[in-house]
C-alpha positions, 0 to 999 in steps of 0.5 A: 677816107675820114680824118678825125683830127679835128673831132677826137672820139668820133669813129667813122660809121660802121667801124668795128670794135677791134679784137686786136690791133697790129701796129707798124713800128718805124715812124708809127711808134718810134721816129727812125727816119734820122737813123734810116736816112743816115744808114741808107746813105752809108749804104748808097755811098758804099755801093756807088749810088747817088745819095738820097735826100731826107725826103727821098728816104721818107718816100722810098723806104717802106717795104723790106730789104729782101723785097727792095734791095734786089731791085735797087742793087741787082746781084750785089743786093746781099752785099748792100744788105750786109752794109746796111745792117752792120751800119744800122746795128751801130747806131739804132739804139743810141738814136732810138726815139719814141714818138710823142704820145706813143707810150701813153697810147699803148698803155691806154690800150693795155689798160683797156685790155686790147691785145696788141702786136707788131708787124714791121719790115725792120729785120726781126732781130733788130725790131725785138732789140729795140722793143726790149730796149724800151721795156715794151715787150710785155705790151705785145703778143707778137713782134714780127719783123722782116725775115720772120715769115715766109714773106714780109709785109704787105704779104698775108704770111706776116700777118698770119704769123703775128695772129697765131701767137695772140692770147685769143683766137684771131683770124684776119678780118676787119675786127683787126685794126692795122695801124701804120704810117705808110702806103705799105701798111695800108696796102697790107691792110687791104690785102689781108682784109684788115681795117686800115688806120693811118697814124701820123701827124701829117695828112695824106698827100694827093694819090699817095695811097693809090687804091689803098686809102686809109679808112681814117687818118689820126694825127695823135695817139690819144685820138686812137684811144678816143676812136676805140672808146667810141666804137665800144660805146656804139656797139650793141 
């Protein structure tokens, strides 16, 4: 794994120029941890489970509800899902916060004619509601959330669904960068043969990503633009 935080504009050797970039949403482009933490504890209290600390929320949340809630709540998982979704709908737009540098990065990619899509484990309708609230709909050829595909991220079906709506013919492969903040994102990139790019301010923790380490860690969005430019300059 390479961390180019101190060397903006330098891409790892052999990094392919992307034909498209797929982004995670929560905590890659927007800061949703406060909202998620508030709502998960509303859900935990309702279900009679111990509340989570903020760090526990950040560590445990990543996969979709239909993948995790049956493990957490057993036969009552749909009840927990409904409690979570109802609570989330009441707060998510008022707590919607764009991460520093995210919009300039996206606008910079659009100016460079890079096709962009979203693949998130946030429920699809809520994801698209947030994208619309920010006025970002025109930036993304796909807005795929949990429940939209037969299986959610990190499964291939979610990626394939997004790529099918691209303005050019795209297939899963290393020329598709998957940019995210979590082990789920990196595991998805490996499962689908994409280039795994970690985008978040803090460095990876020891063994955080197990067998699915990011190819590169970027701490700011402008570094992704630099890395893209670098690959284009190096291309034959």
